[in-house]
N, C-alpha and C positions, 0 to 999 in steps of 0.2 A: 109407183113409186111415191114414198110418203112422203104428205107434207109437211115443211116446215114450218112449224109456229116460233113467228115471233114476239119478243115483248122489247121494247124501246125505253130507255132509262136516257137521263141528262147527266153531261160532263160539263163538270164547267172549267174553266180554263183562266186561269189568271195569268194578263201581260204583265211582261219585267217591262218598266220606264228604265231607262241608264240617266242619270245626273248625267250635268256638261263635261265633256272632257279636261282631263287633268292634264298638264306637259309636265314632267320628272325632267331633273336635270342630273347630271355627274359633275362633279369635280375632281380634277386630276391633278397634281403635283407633277409641275413641268421642269425641266433641267434648268438649269442654269445658262444662257449664253453667251458665249466668250468668242471676242473678235480680236484675232491675232494679226500681226504687221511685221513681216520683216521682208527683206530683198534676200534674204539666203534662202535657198529651199530647204537645206537640211537643218537648217535653226527652225524652220516651219513646220518641219516633219516633228522635230524633237517638241515644240513646244504642244502641236498637237496631241502625241502622245501623253505628257504631262496631263493636260487638262481631259481627256478623254481616259486616264483612267482612274477617275473619278466618275461613279455611275450617276452624280446630280449635277456635271458637268458637260457640256458639249460643245464643240466651237463651231459656231454658227457663220462665219466666214472669215475670209486670210486675202489678206493685204500684201502686194509684192513692194508698196511703195508709200509714202507717206499720203500723195493725193487720192490715192486708194484707197487706202485707211480712213479718208477723211469722209470720201463718198459709200463708204460700206457704213460707217458708222450711222449715217443721215437713213441709209437707206434701210439696214438692217436693226438697230437700237436694240444692242446688245446690253447684257446687264452688268460685263466689264469689260475691257479692252487692253491687250497685252501690245506695246510698242518697241522696236526696234528703236535704237537712237539715231544710227548714219541711215539712212536711207534714200535712197534717187527722190528728185523732186522737190521732197518736202522732209525735213529732220524732224525727228520724233518729236525734240517742243513745240516746233512748228503746228504737226499735226496736231498735237495734244489742245492748244490754241486755239484754233478752229476746230474742233471736236466739241469743247468747252461751251464753244459761242454759243453754239445752237442746242447743249445738253450741257447743262453746268452742273449737276448731280454725277455725270458719268465717272464711276470710277477707273483709273489708269495706272495701268501699272510699266516702267521703262525696261526693260531687258535691253540691255547692253554689256560689250567685252570690255568696254573704256575704263578704266579706273573712272569711280564716281562720287571719290570724296568732295572733290571740289566743283561735282554738279548736282549735289541736293538740294542744296540755296536756288540754284535755277533751275530745280523740276519742284519743289514748289513753290517758285514766283510763277510758272506755268499753269500752276493748277494739278500735277501729277501728283497722286496718292505716296507711292514707292518707288522705291529703285532698287533693280536685282544686277547682280553678276553673273551673266553668261556661266562663269565659273564656276558660279554655288552651285554643290552636290548635296547640300543639306537638306535640302526639301523647301528654301527660305521660298520660293516661289509660289508650291503651294501651300502651302501657312500663310502669304498674305492675300492671295487669291481667296484662302477659305475664309479668312478674316475681314475681308472686303465685301464678300458677299454673303457673309452673315448680318451686315449692315443694312441687307435689302431683304424684303420676304421673299419667297420662294413665286416664281410665277406660276398661276393657275391657268388650267383649259377646262372654262365648263362647256358639254355640249348637252343638248336635248337626247332625252332618251324615247322609245316608242309611245306614242300615248296612252294614256290609260283611261279606259270609260268604266267604273264601276256598276255593275248591275244590281238593282235591289228588287225585291217584290213589294210594290206599296199597298196594303190593304185595301185601302178604297181603286185599288183598279179596277177599269170597269169588265165583266163577265161576260164570255162569249159562250152562250148555251150551243148545243151539238148533241143532235140525235144521235146514237150509236146502237147498234146491237148488241144485245145482251151477249159475251159469248157461249153463256151456259147453254143457252136458248137454240143455239146452231146447228146443235149436233140433230139426227135423225133419233128419235126414239126406239129404244130396244123392241124388237120383236115380241110379240105374245106366245110362246111355247107353249104355253097351258102346263109348267110346272111351275109347283110352289114350291119355296123357300121353306124348309122345315121350323 
């Protein structure tokens, strides 16, 4: 067997050093959250359809009477509330007063079947921002909601992205010396055939 003659050479390996981990965040615009309250299931369904026809709005809760509207407003803290006037346990005026005690800047729209010329003054006294007839088919409710929400900043959601640990090669990093056999010296030498090339 032919002996293998091996020469050794040095390989320098630079160690990569990572800087401290950075945490990035992603900011996303969230839809405006609207609470609706009406004791009539069909009316609530129509309101929900109107609200959710807009990509930037969503119904965050549905109340079936005035007291439930007050409780949901406190729990959900919506961006806007649409109240019926004639509801069991507590009417729309009384519910609005209770809600505004805890959240004075809450925009509230009163949505009612009743003729409301004589109700406008009462609505203003109770802090209600607008009064809209359920008989209206001209998009008044949507326009008023859009106007009131336009006075508010769109809610945002901030969520963390995966940790980012940048890696860089530092010139002064420690050098590790390793002895590795040179590949070109590992092969068996060619046999001597006695034939010389011209």
